C-alpha positions as MATLAB code, in Angstrom:
seq = 'MHVAVLGAGVIGTTTAWYLREAGYDVTVVERRAGPGEETSFANGGQISVSHAEPWASPGAPVQLLRWLFRPDAPLRFRPRLDPHQWAWGLRFLSECRSHRYVRNLETVVQLGLYSRQCLSELRERTGIEYHQRREGILHFYTDPGVYAAAHDPAARMRALGCEREVIDVAKAVAREPALGTLQPELKGATWTPGDESGDAHVFTARLAGMAEAAGVRFLFNSRVMGLETEAGAVRRVRLNQAGAFTHLEADAVVVALGSFSAPLLRPLGINLPVYPARGYSVTVPVRDPEQAYTVSLIDDEYKLVYSRLGDELRVAGMAEIDGWRQDIDPARCRQILDRLAHCFPKAGHWDQARFWAGLRPATPSSVPFVGTTPWPGLYLNTGHGTLGWTNACGSAALLSDRIAGEMGPLDLDYHGR';
ca = [
       7.059  -28.226   -0.405;
       7.763  -25.869   -3.309;
       5.898  -22.539   -3.329;
       5.920  -20.197   -6.334;
       5.370  -16.543   -5.419;
       4.252  -14.399   -8.349;
       5.507  -10.842   -7.943;
       8.590   -9.365   -6.262;
       7.145   -6.143   -4.939;
       7.114   -5.477   -1.210;
       4.212   -7.946   -0.812;
       5.719  -10.779   -2.847;
       9.234  -10.363   -1.478;
       8.058  -10.261    2.122;
       5.897  -13.322    1.452;
       8.911  -15.175    0.092;
      10.958  -14.289    3.165;
       8.338  -15.514    5.626;
       7.760  -18.707    3.681;
      11.484  -19.427    3.577;
      11.725  -18.789    7.309;
       8.953  -21.370    7.728;
      11.039  -23.923    5.835;
       9.469  -23.868    2.374;
      11.318  -24.128   -0.923;
      10.454  -20.793   -2.605;
      10.742  -19.412   -6.141;
       9.754  -15.806   -6.904;
       8.723  -14.803  -10.425;
       9.039  -11.156  -11.461;
       8.685   -9.529  -14.874;
      11.001   -6.650  -13.986;
      14.784   -6.845  -13.757;
      14.810   -6.548   -9.958;
      12.626   -6.465   -6.832;
      10.312   -3.604   -5.923;
      10.446   -1.830   -9.283;
       6.725   -1.162   -9.753;
       4.210   -0.032   -7.107;
       6.787   -0.449   -4.325;
       9.355    1.741   -6.068;
       8.460    5.266   -4.928;
       5.427    5.079   -2.674;
       4.678    7.302    0.301;
       7.004    5.423    2.637;
       4.685    5.197    5.631;
       3.840    2.359    8.004;
       0.573    4.104    8.781;
      -2.054    2.219   10.746;
      -3.514    5.669   11.427;
      -4.188    6.068    7.693;
      -6.268    2.883    7.511;
      -9.670    4.526    7.134;
     -11.343    2.834    4.136;
     -11.987    4.942    1.060;
     -15.573    3.639    1.024;
     -17.264    5.519    3.854;
     -20.790    6.905    4.363;
     -19.644   10.343    3.227;
     -17.640    9.163    0.212;
     -20.378    9.334   -2.487;
     -21.152   12.996   -1.756;
     -17.448   13.830   -1.548;
     -16.789   12.152   -4.886;
     -19.527   14.273   -6.499;
     -17.889   17.406   -5.121;
     -14.530   16.310   -6.520;
     -15.954   15.336   -9.916;
     -14.968   18.548  -11.706;
     -12.042   19.612   -9.534;
      -8.705   19.280  -11.358;
      -6.905   18.833   -8.028;
      -9.345   16.249   -6.631;
      -7.524   13.647   -4.502;
      -9.645   10.851   -5.999;
     -10.919   10.708   -9.580;
     -13.141    8.117  -11.223;
     -12.587    8.280  -14.969;
     -15.240    6.149  -16.709;
     -13.968    3.688  -19.299;
     -15.608    1.067  -21.488;
     -14.500   -1.537  -18.986;
     -17.140   -3.682  -17.233;
     -14.655   -4.550  -14.490;
     -14.254   -0.873  -13.635;
     -18.008   -0.372  -13.380;
     -18.462   -3.541  -11.329;
     -15.739   -2.314   -8.979;
     -17.445    1.076   -8.685;
     -20.817   -0.440   -7.824;
     -19.235   -2.605   -5.150;
     -17.446    0.467   -3.808;
     -20.811    2.222   -3.348;
     -22.134   -0.868   -1.566;
     -19.200   -0.755    0.859;
     -20.059    2.867    1.756;
     -22.926    1.694    3.986;
     -22.274    2.436    7.641;
     -22.137   -1.146    8.916;
     -19.780   -2.192    6.101;
     -17.552    0.807    6.719;
     -17.276   -0.013   10.442;
     -16.488   -3.674    9.730;
     -13.869   -2.803    7.103;
     -12.247   -0.209    9.352;
     -11.945   -2.763   12.157;
     -10.365   -5.319    9.837;
      -7.825   -2.961    8.268;
      -6.799   -1.471   11.618;
      -6.344   -4.935   13.116;
      -4.238   -5.979   10.134;
      -2.168   -2.802   10.387;
      -1.456   -3.253   14.085;
      -0.507   -6.896   13.560;
       1.694   -6.036   10.583;
       3.470   -3.218   12.394;
       4.367   -5.655   15.156;
       5.559   -8.219   12.600;
       7.805   -5.592   10.972;
       9.278   -4.693   14.351;
      10.041   -8.356   15.032;
      11.556   -8.849   11.561;
      13.765   -5.817   12.107;
      14.965   -7.268   15.387;
      15.709  -10.649   13.787;
      17.535   -9.324   10.742;
      18.825   -5.822   11.534;
      17.536   -4.633    8.146;
      17.989   -0.912    7.444;
      15.791    1.108    5.066;
      15.950    4.785    6.185;
      13.418    3.932    8.887;
      12.135    6.578   11.266;
      10.164    5.508   14.308;
       8.913    8.955   15.265;
       5.185    8.490   14.751;
       2.908   10.082   12.167;
       1.258   13.478   12.482;
      -1.972   14.231   10.587;
      -2.337   17.980   10.128;
      -5.442   19.893    9.068;
      -5.832   23.288    7.422;
      -9.585   22.979    6.802;
     -11.836   23.215    9.883;
     -14.435   20.873    8.382;
     -11.894   18.178    7.593;
     -10.416   18.553   11.080;
     -13.855   18.185   12.708;
     -14.583   15.113   10.604;
     -11.334   13.489   11.781;
     -12.452   13.162   15.387;
     -14.844   10.231   14.836;
     -12.434    7.919   12.953;
      -9.700    8.824   15.448;
     -11.973    7.738   18.294;
     -12.883    4.521   16.469;
      -9.206    3.730   15.925;
      -8.402    4.323   19.595;
     -11.176    1.903   20.514;
      -9.513   -0.670   18.238;
      -6.121   -0.230   19.875;
      -4.516    2.301   17.527;
      -3.258    5.176   19.623;
      -4.348    8.295   17.723;
      -4.574   11.421   19.855;
      -6.295   14.654   18.802;
      -3.934   17.566   19.566;
      -3.982   21.321   19.110;
      -1.858   23.445   16.796;
       0.758   24.286   19.411;
       1.394   20.616   20.176;
       1.533   19.794   16.468;
       4.220   22.412   15.830;
       6.108   21.232   18.900;
       6.100   17.700   17.455;
       7.277   18.927   14.043;
       8.828   22.419   14.129;
       8.973   22.561   10.318;
       5.202   23.102   10.422;
       5.870   26.519   11.937;
       5.636   28.292    8.576;
       2.188   26.764    8.080;
       1.012   27.496   11.630;
      -1.347   30.392   10.710;
      -3.320   27.997    8.494;
      -3.385   25.004   10.854;
      -6.636   24.078   12.614;
      -5.407   21.066   14.557;
      -3.827   17.651   14.229;
      -3.896   14.038   15.311;
      -0.829   12.177   16.519;
      -0.047    8.448   16.236;
       3.196    7.691   18.092;
       3.307    4.008   17.108;
       3.420    4.617   13.361;
       6.660    4.932   11.414;
       8.151    5.417    7.970;
      10.896    4.143    5.673;
      11.863    3.518    2.075;
       9.781    0.594    0.782;
      11.996    0.085   -2.268;
      15.185   -0.090   -0.192;
      13.443   -2.486    2.215;
      12.256   -4.701   -0.632;
      15.626   -4.809   -2.382;
      17.541   -5.578    0.803;
      15.061   -8.205    1.995;
      15.206   -9.836   -1.447;
      18.992  -10.038   -1.130;
      18.669  -11.620    2.303;
      16.025  -14.034    1.024;
      18.222  -15.051   -1.907;
      21.116  -15.671    0.476;
      18.761  -17.873    2.519;
      17.916  -19.994   -0.529;
      14.978  -18.250   -2.252;
      15.257  -18.333   -6.058;
      14.310  -15.203   -8.011;
      13.372  -15.447  -11.693;
      13.600  -11.856  -12.959;
      12.624  -10.737  -16.468;
      10.010  -13.498  -16.377;
       6.431  -12.728  -17.347;
       3.558  -14.811  -15.946;
       1.346  -15.923  -18.844;
      -1.173  -18.082  -16.985;
      -1.880  -20.773  -14.427;
      -2.440  -24.451  -15.146;
      -4.416  -26.950  -13.124;
      -4.129  -30.684  -12.610;
      -6.550  -32.947  -10.737;
      -8.553  -29.927   -9.585;
      -5.591  -27.995   -8.154;
      -3.260  -25.272   -9.438;
       0.125  -26.867  -10.075;
       1.978  -24.957  -12.825;
       2.756  -21.407  -13.895;
       3.239  -20.602  -17.579;
       6.139  -18.205  -18.114;
       7.706  -16.168  -20.867;
      11.408  -15.723  -20.198;
      13.093  -13.539  -22.810;
      10.746  -14.852  -25.512;
      11.059  -18.485  -24.479;
       7.920  -20.136  -23.115;
       8.351  -22.510  -20.189;
       6.584  -23.863  -17.104;
       7.274  -23.661  -13.393;
       6.008  -26.597  -11.332;
       4.884  -25.869   -7.779;
       2.968  -27.453   -4.926;
       1.431  -24.051   -4.141;
       1.188  -20.753   -6.019;
       0.848  -17.345   -4.342;
      -0.509  -14.541   -6.526;
       1.020  -11.268   -5.341;
       0.849   -9.323   -8.595;
      -0.950   -6.270   -7.266;
      -3.380   -4.805   -9.800;
      -2.450   -7.478  -12.320;
      -3.708  -10.277  -10.054;
      -7.347  -10.003  -11.181;
      -6.817  -10.542  -14.944;
      -4.603  -13.558  -14.262;
      -7.273  -15.241  -12.145;
     -10.336  -14.720  -14.360;
      -9.731  -17.832  -16.519;
     -10.034  -19.865  -13.309;
     -13.441  -18.386  -12.567;
     -12.166  -16.079   -9.811;
     -13.568  -12.580  -10.330;
     -11.350  -10.796   -7.863;
     -12.585   -7.244   -7.170;
      -9.141   -5.671   -7.411;
      -8.760   -2.663   -9.715;
      -5.833   -0.303  -10.209;
      -5.826    3.131   -8.608;
      -3.029    5.141  -10.165;
      -1.186    7.241   -7.627;
       1.688    9.697   -7.851;
       4.714   10.668   -5.844;
       7.261   13.470   -5.890;
      10.785   13.097   -4.492;
      12.861   16.196   -3.772;
      16.412   16.589   -2.388;
      16.561   18.460    0.933;
      17.913   21.984    0.596;
      17.715   23.217    4.200;
      17.591   20.478    6.868;
      16.371   22.997    9.436;
      13.283   23.740    7.326;
      12.591   20.147    6.241;
      10.289   17.901    8.233;
      11.626   14.788    9.961;
       8.356   13.456   11.411;
       6.221   11.655    8.836;
       3.082   13.631    8.012;
      -0.368   13.222    6.485;
      -2.117   16.207    4.907;
      -5.705   15.011    5.213;
      -7.328   17.833    3.255;
      -5.252   16.984    0.171;
      -4.869   13.256    0.978;
      -1.085   13.487    0.746;
       1.537   11.649    2.801;
       4.983   13.085    3.549;
       8.062   11.083    4.534;
      11.696   11.946    5.127;
      13.903    9.339    3.426;
      17.501   10.151    4.292;
      18.370   13.414    2.563;
      15.234   13.411    0.412;
      11.597   14.418    0.876;
       8.918   12.091   -0.476;
       5.294   13.145   -0.958;
       2.690   10.790   -2.404;
      -1.008   10.901   -3.062;
      -3.822   11.296   -5.560;
      -5.774    8.336   -6.921;
      -7.292    7.803  -10.343;
      -9.579    4.876  -11.125;
      -8.551    4.928  -14.769;
      -7.575    1.443  -15.892;
      -4.041    0.098  -16.200;
      -2.391    3.270  -17.524;
       0.925    3.987  -15.788;
       1.866    7.208  -17.574;
       2.628   10.270  -15.485;
       0.267   13.237  -15.543;
       2.680   16.167  -14.967;
      -0.176   18.414  -13.830;
      -1.061   16.055  -10.983;
       2.576   15.814   -9.883;
       2.898   19.595  -10.079;
      -0.099   19.902   -7.739;
       1.684   17.691   -5.216;
       4.918   19.658   -5.581;
       3.124   22.993   -5.220;
       1.479   21.828   -1.996;
       4.809   20.615   -0.631;
       6.483   23.930   -1.482;
       3.582   25.850    0.071;
       3.816   23.955    3.345;
       7.645   23.925    3.557;
       8.833   26.728    1.234;
      12.546   26.547    2.046;
      12.883   22.811    2.584;
      13.736   21.401   -0.835;
      15.363   21.877   -4.212;
      12.084   22.185   -6.098;
      13.769   22.358   -9.503;
      15.241   18.869   -8.909;
      11.931   17.133   -8.224;
      11.446   13.614   -9.601;
       7.946   12.470  -10.566;
       6.605    8.901  -10.441;
       3.322    7.055  -10.912;
       2.273    3.559   -9.873;
      -0.823    1.363   -9.774;
      -2.212    0.611   -6.339;
      -4.262   -2.615   -6.221;
      -7.509   -1.373   -4.666;
     -10.475   -3.359   -3.408;
     -13.885   -1.680   -2.952;
     -13.707   -2.329    0.795;
      -9.984   -1.491    1.279;
      -9.643   -4.999    2.768;
      -7.020   -7.111    0.945;
      -7.209  -10.791    0.034;
      -4.661  -12.838    1.957;
      -5.081  -16.589    2.088;
      -6.891  -19.423    0.356;
      -9.090  -19.586   -2.750;
     -11.576  -22.204   -3.986;
      -8.689  -23.812   -5.925;
      -6.401  -26.064   -3.850;
      -2.816  -24.952   -4.173;
      -3.748  -21.356   -5.095;
      -3.280  -18.539   -2.573;
      -3.646  -14.766   -2.691;
      -1.744  -11.857   -1.201;
      -3.064   -8.831   -3.058;
      -5.474   -5.893   -2.961;
      -3.706   -3.779   -0.345;
      -4.420   -0.449   -2.041;
      -2.380    2.359   -0.488;
      -1.348    0.198    2.481;
       0.877   -2.439    0.893;
       4.000   -1.239    2.695;
       2.046   -0.872    5.936;
       0.580   -4.370    5.788;
       3.324   -6.338    4.015;
       4.830   -8.167    6.986;
       1.523   -8.992    8.638;
       0.055  -10.237    5.375;
       3.097  -12.431    4.747;
       2.845  -13.905    8.237;
      -0.892  -14.589    7.773;
      -0.287  -16.248    4.426;
       2.476  -18.447    5.783;
       0.014  -19.625    8.444;
      -2.661  -20.370    5.843;
      -0.314  -22.420    3.661;
       0.554  -24.408    6.791;
      -3.165  -25.026    7.307;
      -3.435  -22.706   10.283;
      -5.717  -19.728   10.850;
      -3.965  -16.592   12.046;
      -5.556  -13.668   13.892;
      -7.567  -12.550   10.816;
      -9.611  -14.313    8.138;
      -8.780  -12.621    4.829;
      -9.338  -15.662    2.589;
     -11.103  -15.172   -0.733;
     -14.739  -16.219   -0.222;
     -16.047  -14.825   -3.490;
     -16.757  -11.462   -1.876;
];
């Protein structure tokens, strides 16, 4: 059976690997010159089940109003003349209802726990290296209100099997001594020992090389132009390869194009509620290893994630619901850099900071689509938002099961939701 996987980010590449392991003939199509060169290129680097709280929560509408005119707001909704943006926003508000929030939280935590286990097993099977650190993730809080609000989701996550302990300032600094300079501002922390971090781009590139060695074909510099059906099933992918139009025949097609999945599927009558959320990251060389953090961190007040990737510091965050623009807003990146320098003033070479922006494929519920569609032969693995790296291996394993006609531990099929 020949499966075409559209997209060679961390989601598409991991999907290809799992499908090849299951015995399928796999071709990956990617418009870039190599794997992991878009949203997977410079993300936050965390495998963070503890960061799985959906954006759409009962308190989100009020918080968004407070952030509306703040230039440093972690999340911005910039209205455009785009009906898909407005439809996404209305569905987001619907998902803020308490019962929907609880259901979505349960689903995303379960997926994260499953995926973290799948990554551990893949690492054991392959020995893949990607600057991984298995030292847990520490959420720290400098605002007493944000710290108080963290107790309820932490308790919910513990009930779902995600070990997330509320700890005091002294224990937080003991876990990560580099927080010592920030200690006078700290109000508390939560600690998730099972979480980890690593370089998603390095992982994707190395796994792609292993997949290619195992027989997966990669078609780089190939743009997907559309999908074609035959006898009521999706059977071909239209491609543009260096200006030449061609077709790729397949028994099954997996759409793993991140934010670009939704436009591709509309001609087939699938109105996938996936919309881009532009995020930013800053990467800085370490100046003083004694002052630089080694434990992966989450700054919940500013919605920033911090990872140590070899001899570099990576900080990522911010989200803008602003269409498909991928340009970098230097002011937003400077806000991230200023916060990093405030928290760890002697840790990095601030004048050597590198800025990056990417489009996260967000769903209103924060629950991705992984599995079947109404079209035979067409499968989805998209909509992971900020948790693509966290949920890549689990999603790939689930999708491999669905293509085999089996139901894994979670139902994430597209049901027109």
